[in-house]
C-alpha positions in Angstrom: -35.3 -121.0 -163.1 -37.3 -118.1 -161.6 -36.4 -114.5 -161.7 -35.1 -114.4 -158.1 -33.0 -117.5 -158.5 -31.6 -116.1 -161.8 -30.6 -112.8 -160.1 -28.9 -114.6 -157.3 -27.0 -116.7 -159.9 -25.8 -113.5 -161.5 -24.6 -112.3 -158.1 -22.9 -115.7 -157.3 -19.3 -114.8 -158.4 -19.3 -111.7 -156.1 -21.0 -113.5 -153.3 -18.5 -116.4 -153.5 -15.6 -113.9 -153.3 -17.1 -112.3 -150.2 -17.7 -115.6 -148.4 -14.2 -116.8 -149.2 -12.5 -113.6 -148.2 -14.5 -113.3 -145.0 -12.7 -116.5 -143.8 -9.3 -115.1 -144.8 -9.7 -111.8 -143.0 -11.2 -113.2 -139.8 -8.8 -111.8 -137.2 -10.3 -113.4 -134.1 -7.7 -116.2 -134.5 -4.9 -113.7 -135.1 -5.8 -111.8 -132.0 -5.7 -115.0 -129.9 -2.3 -115.8 -131.2 -1.0 -112.3 -130.6 -2.3 -112.4 -127.0 -0.7 -115.8 -126.5 2.7 -114.6 -127.5 2.6 -111.6 -125.3 1.4 -113.7 -122.3 3.9 -116.4 -123.0 6.9 -114.1 -123.2 6.1 -112.0 -120.1 5.3 -115.3 -118.2 9.0 -116.4 -118.7 10.1 -113.5 -116.5 8.0 -114.4 -113.5 8.1 -113.8 -110.6 7.9 -110.1 -111.5 8.4 -109.1 -107.9 9.0 -110.9 -104.6 6.9 -108.6 -102.4 3.4 -107.7 -103.3 2.9 -104.0 -104.0 -0.1 -101.8 -104.9 1.0 -99.6 -107.7 -1.8 -97.1 -107.0 -2.8 -96.6 -110.6 -6.0 -97.7 -112.3 -6.3 -99.7 -115.5 -9.2 -98.5 -117.6 -10.6 -101.7 -119.0 -13.7 -102.2 -121.2 -16.3 -101.7 -118.5 -14.5 -101.4 -115.2 -11.7 -99.7 -113.3 -9.3 -101.7 -111.2 -6.1 -100.8 -109.4 -2.9 -102.5 -110.6 -0.8 -104.5 -108.2 2.5 -106.3 -108.7 3.8 -109.5 -107.2 4.5 -112.9 -108.9 1.9 -111.8 -111.4 0.3 -108.5 -112.5 -3.0 -108.3 -110.6 -6.1 -106.2 -110.9 -7.5 -105.3 -107.5 -11.0 -104.0 -106.8 -11.7 -101.4 -104.1 -12.5 -104.0 -101.5 -10.0 -106.7 -102.5 -6.8 -107.5 -100.7 -4.9 -109.1 -103.6 -7.3 -109.1 -106.5 -6.8 -111.5 -109.4 -4.2 -112.1 -112.1 -4.9 -110.4 -115.4 -5.8 -112.6 -118.3 -4.3 -112.8 -121.8 -6.9 -110.4 -123.3 -6.1 -107.8 -120.6 -2.4 -108.0 -120.6 -1.7 -106.1 -123.9 -3.8 -103.2 -122.7 -2.2 -103.1 -119.3 1.3 -103.1 -120.8 0.5 -100.5 -123.4 -1.0 -98.2 -120.7 1.2 -98.8 -117.7 4.1 -101.1 -118.8 6.8 -98.5 -118.2 5.6 -97.8 -114.7 5.4 -101.5 -113.9 9.0 -102.0 -115.2 10.3 -99.6 -112.5 8.9 -102.0 -109.8 10.0 -105.4 -111.2 13.0 -107.4 -109.9 16.4 -105.9 -110.9 17.6 -108.9 -112.9 14.6 -108.7 -115.3 14.3 -104.9 -115.6 16.1 -104.5 -118.9 14.4 -107.4 -120.7 11.0 -106.5 -119.2 11.4 -103.0 -120.6 12.3 -104.4 -124.0 9.1 -106.5 -124.0 7.1 -103.4 -123.0 8.7 -101.4 -126.0 7.8 -104.3 -128.4 4.3 -104.7 -127.0 3.7 -100.9 -127.6 4.5 -101.5 -131.3 1.9 -104.3 -131.7 -1.3 -103.5 -133.6 -4.3 -105.4 -132.1 -6.3 -107.3 -134.6 -9.6 -106.8 -132.8 -9.7 -103.1 -133.7 -9.3 -103.4 -137.4 -12.2 -101.6 -139.2 -12.5 -100.5 -142.8 -15.1 -98.3 -144.4 -16.2 -97.3 -147.8 -18.3 -94.4 -149.0 -21.0 -95.5 -151.4 -21.3 -91.9 -152.7 -18.6 -92.5 -155.3 -17.5 -89.5 -157.4 -18.2 -89.8 -161.1 -15.5 -88.2 -163.3 -16.2 -87.7 -167.0 -15.0 -85.7 -170.0 -17.6 -83.1 -171.1 -18.2 -82.3 -174.8 -16.3 -79.0 -174.3 -13.2 -81.0 -173.3 -13.3 -80.2 -169.6 -13.2 -82.8 -166.8 -16.4 -82.8 -164.7 -16.6 -84.4 -161.3 -20.1 -85.2 -160.0 -20.9 -87.0 -156.7 -23.6 -89.6 -157.2 -26.6 -89.4 -154.8 -26.6 -91.4 -151.6 -27.3 -95.1 -152.3 -30.8 -96.2 -151.3 -31.5 -99.9 -150.6 -34.8 -101.5 -149.9 -35.7 -103.3 -146.7 -38.4 -105.9 -147.4 -40.6 -107.3 -144.6 -43.1 -110.1 -144.8 -45.3 -111.2 -141.8 -48.3 -113.4 -141.4 -49.8 -110.6 -139.4 -49.6 -108.1 -142.3 -51.8 -108.0 -145.3 -49.0 -107.0 -147.7 -45.3 -107.1 -148.4 -43.7 -103.9 -147.1 -40.8 -102.0 -148.7 -38.9 -99.5 -146.7 -36.1 -97.3 -148.3 -32.9 -97.2 -146.4 -30.2 -94.6 -147.0 -26.6 -96.1 -147.0 -24.0 -93.4 -147.5 -21.2 -95.4 -145.8 -20.6 -99.1 -145.1 -18.2 -100.6 -142.5 -16.5 -103.9 -142.0 -14.8 -105.1 -138.7 -12.4 -108.0 -139.3 -13.2 -109.5 -135.9 -16.7 -110.1 -137.2 -16.1 -110.5 -140.9 -19.5 -111.9 -141.9 -21.3 -108.6 -140.9 -21.5 -105.4 -142.9 -22.5 -102.3 -140.9 -24.9 -100.0 -142.6 -25.3 -97.4 -140.0 -23.9 -96.4 -136.6 -25.1 -94.6 -133.5 -23.4 -91.3 -132.5 -21.1 -93.2 -130.1 -20.0 -95.6 -132.9 -22.0 -98.6 -132.0 -23.7 -100.7 -134.7 -27.3 -99.5 -135.4 -28.1 -101.5 -138.6 -26.2 -104.4 -140.2 -26.5 -107.3 -142.6 -25.0 -110.8 -142.5 -23.3 -111.6 -145.8 -23.8 -115.3 -145.3 -27.6 -115.1 -144.8 -29.9 -115.4 -147.8 -32.4 -113.2 -146.1 -30.2 -110.1 -146.7 -29.5 -110.7 -150.4 -32.1 -108.1 -151.4 -30.3 -105.5 -149.3 -26.9 -106.4 -150.6 -27.8 -106.3 -154.3 -27.6 -102.5 -154.8 -24.3 -102.1 -152.9 -22.7 -105.4 -153.9 -19.8 -103.8 -155.8 -19.0 -101.6 -152.8 -19.1 -104.6 -150.5 -16.7 -106.5 -152.7 -14.3 -103.5 -152.7 -14.7 -103.3 -148.9 -13.5 -106.9 -148.5 -10.6 -106.3 -150.9 -9.5 -103.3 -148.8 -9.9 -105.4 -145.6 -7.7 -108.1 -147.0 -5.0 -105.6 -147.8 -5.1 -104.0 -144.3 -5.1 -107.4 -142.5 -2.0 -108.4 -144.5 -0.3 -105.2 -143.6 -1.0 -105.7 -139.9 0.2 -109.3 -140.1 3.5 -108.3 -141.7 3.9 -105.6 -139.1 3.2 -107.8 -136.1 5.0 -111.0 -136.9 8.6 -109.8 -136.7 7.8 -108.0 -133.4 6.4 -111.3 -132.0 9.5 -113.1 -133.1 11.7 -110.4 -131.4 9.7 -110.9 -128.2 10.4 -114.6 -128.2 14.1 -114.0 -128.8 14.3 -111.5 -125.8 13.2 -114.2 -123.3 14.9 -117.2 -125.0 17.9 -117.1 -122.5 15.5 -117.0 -119.5 13.5 -119.9 -121.0 16.6 -122.0 -121.5 17.9 -121.2 -118.0 14.6 -122.3 -116.5 14.6 -125.6 -118.5 18.1 -126.4 -117.3 17.2 -126.1 -113.6 
């Protein structure tokens, strides 16, 4: 066995843990289930209103601004639209969190109380697509000095090596890369973020399931393992927080669902 293969074999237990945990903390499925429950419970109360009404407020979405309207559904209407379009599952949570209480004042009288209860519960939900954990690789080293005093010393910023090989280059190139902090987003759990732009976007990252990045992972592998441990704890906390709320939402609309089924 060669030197490189032997080193990868030594890293195998930690790599196996990372790959296994990345599947457990993948919250893309959790987010879809959360959106489905919110959509399903509000859907039971439709029609929200018999007459179409422009609420004259804007919903600040990911990359657009549309006015909210209310009728059978909650609609988003552009400047030149007459009725616009119904909001989708992914948008509903944001709309309710931002304008749910205003919308509640305009819905049909029979559903006002239960609509408000759903709004209150939705406001308590924690979206899974925003979960991010970070870890400082500049870990403090605490030791007992010969004089008997505790000494705390911060280790220098971790430096990893970026290696590049190209048929157009005459040599293998090594580039030092400073990594003071690493991040993990559970909506994309196979990626470790090494640096960000000033506005928080990813500038440099590595894929933990790609052999190509093993040389960059080697020096920060213990920190990466701890990052996944922390993410697993956080995801579990969010699940335990959200699940009872989702159950309460289903219970709120249960009488309405039964009434519709009996018609």
